[in-house]
C-alpha positions as CSV (number, residue, x, y, z in Angstrom):
1,M,0.0,0.0,0.0
2,K,1.6,3.3,-1.2
3,T,1.7,6.0,1.5
4,N,3.3,9.4,1.5
5,A,5.7,10.9,4.1
6,Y,3.0,13.2,5.5
7,L,0.6,10.4,6.3
8,Q,3.4,8.3,7.9
9,R,4.1,11.1,10.3
10,L,0.5,11.2,11.4
11,L,0.6,7.5,12.6
12,G,1.0,6.6,16.2
13,E,3.1,3.8,17.6
14,N,1.9,0.4,16.3
15,E,-0.8,2.2,14.2
16,K,-1.3,0.4,10.9
17,I,-3.0,1.7,7.7
18,L,-5.8,-0.6,6.6
19,V,-7.4,1.3,3.7
20,I,-6.5,4.4,1.7
21,T,-9.0,5.8,-0.8
22,H,-10.1,9.0,-2.6
23,Q,-13.2,10.5,-4.0
24,H,-14.5,8.6,-7.0
25,W,-12.7,9.3,-10.3
26,F,-16.0,10.8,-11.6
27,I,-15.3,13.8,-9.4
28,L,-11.9,14.3,-11.0
29,A,-13.3,13.8,-14.5
30,R,-16.1,16.3,-14.0
31,N,-13.6,18.9,-12.7
32,I,-11.1,18.5,-15.6
33,L,-13.6,18.0,-18.5
34,V,-13.7,21.8,-19.3
35,E,-10.0,22.1,-19.2
36,I,-9.5,19.1,-21.6
37,L,-12.1,20.6,-24.0
38,L,-10.2,23.9,-23.9
39,I,-6.9,22.3,-24.6
40,L,-8.4,20.4,-27.6
41,A,-10.1,23.6,-28.8
42,I,-6.8,25.6,-28.7
43,F,-5.0,22.8,-30.5
44,I,-7.6,22.5,-33.3
45,A,-7.8,26.3,-33.7
46,S,-4.0,26.4,-34.1
47,L,-4.1,23.8,-36.8
48,L,-6.9,25.6,-38.6
49,L,-4.9,28.8,-38.6
50,I,-1.9,27.1,-40.0
51,L,-3.6,24.8,-42.6
52,L,-6.6,26.9,-43.8
53,L,-5.6,30.5,-43.2
54,N,-2.0,30.0,-44.0
55,V,-0.9,31.8,-40.8
56,A,2.8,31.2,-40.2
57,A,3.4,28.2,-38.0
58,V,6.3,29.9,-36.3
59,L,3.9,32.5,-35.0
60,V,0.9,30.3,-34.2
61,I,2.7,27.5,-32.4
62,P,4.3,29.6,-29.6
63,I,1.2,31.6,-29.0
64,G,-1.0,28.5,-29.0
65,F,1.3,26.8,-26.6
66,L,1.3,29.8,-24.2
67,V,-2.5,30.0,-24.3
68,M,-2.7,26.3,-23.7
69,L,-0.6,26.5,-20.5
70,L,-3.6,28.1,-18.7
71,P,-5.9,25.1,-19.0
72,I,-3.0,22.7,-18.6
73,G,-2.0,24.3,-15.3
74,S,-5.6,24.3,-14.1
75,L,-5.9,20.6,-15.0
76,A,-2.7,19.8,-13.1
77,L,-4.0,21.7,-10.1
78,D,-7.3,19.8,-10.1
79,V,-5.5,16.4,-10.3
80,A,-3.2,17.4,-7.4
81,K,-6.3,18.4,-5.3
82,W,-8.0,15.1,-6.0
83,S,-4.9,13.1,-5.3
84,S,-4.2,14.9,-2.0
85,N,-7.7,14.5,-0.7
86,Q,-7.4,11.1,1.1
87,F,-9.7,9.0,3.2
88,V,-7.6,6.8,5.5
89,L,-8.7,3.9,7.8
90,T,-6.2,2.7,10.4
91,N,-6.6,0.1,13.1
92,R,-7.4,2.9,15.5
93,R,-9.1,5.8,13.7
94,V,-10.4,7.2,10.4
95,I,-8.6,10.2,8.9
96,Q,-9.5,12.7,6.2
97,I,-6.6,14.6,4.7
98,S,-7.0,17.5,2.3
99,G,-4.9,20.3,0.8
100,I,-1.9,20.3,-1.5
101,F,0.5,22.6,0.4
102,N,-1.6,23.6,3.4
103,K,-2.8,20.4,4.9
104,T,-6.0,19.9,6.8
105,T,-6.5,16.8,8.8
106,E,-9.7,15.5,10.6
107,D,-9.8,12.2,12.4
108,S,-12.2,10.2,14.5
109,S,-11.2,7.5,16.9
110,L,-12.8,4.2,16.2
111,E,-13.5,3.9,20.0
112,K,-15.8,7.0,19.7
113,V,-17.7,6.0,16.6
114,N,-21.3,5.4,17.5
115,D,-22.8,4.8,14.1
116,V,-21.9,4.8,10.4
117,K,-24.4,5.8,7.7
118,M,-23.8,5.2,4.1
119,T,-25.8,6.9,1.3
120,Q,-25.7,5.8,-2.3
121,S,-27.8,7.2,-5.2
122,F,-28.7,5.0,-8.2
123,F,-25.6,6.1,-10.1
124,G,-23.6,5.7,-6.9
125,R,-24.6,2.0,-6.7
126,L,-23.9,1.6,-10.4
127,F,-20.5,3.2,-10.4
128,D,-19.5,2.3,-6.8
129,Y,-19.4,5.6,-4.9
130,G,-21.3,7.2,-2.1
131,D,-21.3,9.3,1.1
132,I,-20.3,8.0,4.5
133,E,-21.4,9.7,7.6
134,I,-19.4,8.8,10.8
135,M,-21.3,9.7,13.9
136,T,-19.1,10.0,17.0
137,A,-19.3,11.0,20.6
138,S,-16.8,13.9,20.0
139,E,-17.7,17.6,19.8
140,L,-17.7,17.4,16.0
141,G,-20.5,14.9,16.1
142,V,-20.6,13.9,12.4
143,N,-17.7,13.5,10.0
144,T,-18.8,13.1,6.4
145,F,-16.8,11.6,3.5
146,R,-18.5,12.7,0.3
147,R,-18.5,10.7,-2.9
148,I,-16.0,8.3,-1.7
149,A,-14.9,5.4,-4.0
150,K,-15.9,1.9,-2.9
151,P,-17.9,3.0,0.2
152,V,-19.3,-0.4,1.0
153,E,-15.7,-1.8,1.4
154,F,-14.6,1.2,3.4
155,K,-17.6,0.9,5.8
156,T,-17.2,-2.8,6.2
157,A,-13.4,-2.5,6.9
158,M,-14.1,0.3,9.4
159,L,-16.7,-1.7,11.3
160,N,-14.5,-4.7,11.4
161,A,-11.6,-2.6,12.7
162,K,-13.8,-1.1,15.4
163,E,-15.0,-4.5,16.5
164,K,-11.5,-5.8,16.7
165,L,-10.3,-2.8,18.7
166,E,-13.2,-3.2,21.2
167,R,-12.4,-6.9,21.7
168,G,-8.8,-5.8,22.5
169,D,-7.3,-8.0,19.8
170,E,-5.0,-5.1,18.6
171,Y,-3.6,-4.5,22.0
172,R,-3.1,-8.2,22.8
173,S,-1.3,-8.6,19.5
174,E,1.0,-5.7,20.2
175,E,1.8,-6.9,23.7
176,I,2.8,-10.3,22.3
177,Q,5.0,-8.8,19.7
178,K,6.9,-7.0,22.4
179,E,7.6,-10.1,24.4
180,D,10.7,-12.1,24.2
181,I,9.4,-14.9,22.0
182,P,12.4,-17.3,22.5
183,A,11.9,-17.0,26.3
184,L,8.2,-17.7,25.9
185,I,9.0,-20.9,23.9
186,A,11.5,-21.9,26.6
187,N,8.8,-21.5,29.3
188,L,6.3,-23.5,27.2
189,D,9.0,-26.3,26.8
190,L,9.4,-26.3,30.6
191,L,5.6,-26.7,31.0
192,R,5.6,-29.5,28.5
193,K,8.4,-31.4,30.3
194,Q,6.5,-31.0,33.6
195,G,3.4,-32.5,32.0
196,I,1.3,-29.3,32.4
197,I,0.7,-29.0,28.7
198,T,0.7,-31.8,26.0
199,E,3.1,-32.1,23.2
200,E,0.4,-31.1,20.8
201,E,-0.4,-27.9,22.8
202,F,3.3,-27.1,22.9
203,N,3.7,-27.4,19.2
204,Q,0.6,-25.4,18.5
205,K,1.7,-22.5,20.8
206,K,5.2,-22.6,19.5
207,K,4.0,-22.3,15.9
208,E,1.8,-19.3,16.8
209,L,4.7,-17.6,18.5
210,L,7.2,-18.2,15.7
211,S,4.7,-16.8,13.2
212,R,5.0,-13.4,14.9
213,L,8.8,-13.2,14.4
């Protein structure tokens, strides 16, 4: 999963990224459609001036290129805005990041999430996008992710992460990772020799511990 340096700096100790997504690509396409049409129009107009009106190419091409820079720059800005607007799910919280140079970050702890509401229109179901409202016990109350891509998968992953966090699976897993696994195996071996656990139980626990290395 590709992450940027800014997002990595936001993560706490033992916090893991589960899902990263953006607004649906339809949003980007809608924003850049006019710019693409303008670029094509300038290109076609330049060709017509050269081929039909016999205007010198040495004059038309530089001017056409300079005029074309405006919609190209606007298109690049829209793409950068779309790319920088991220919806992130970790094993502890949901994060919304926006802004190219000046970043704005909003997050909600999974522990404080009371309910998750997903809204999809007909076209949203058809093209797999929708709105997700995250209702929390914090002062903000509701955090809305609008026109997010693959909302069903994001909502399911968030509810699964919340359930896992509430059961304490994350913290138990982190505690085990910090233990001295070889020492634990040695202790298990001692229990096996004393007859407290069976050979089968020893091998099973040993396999589980070794898988965490």
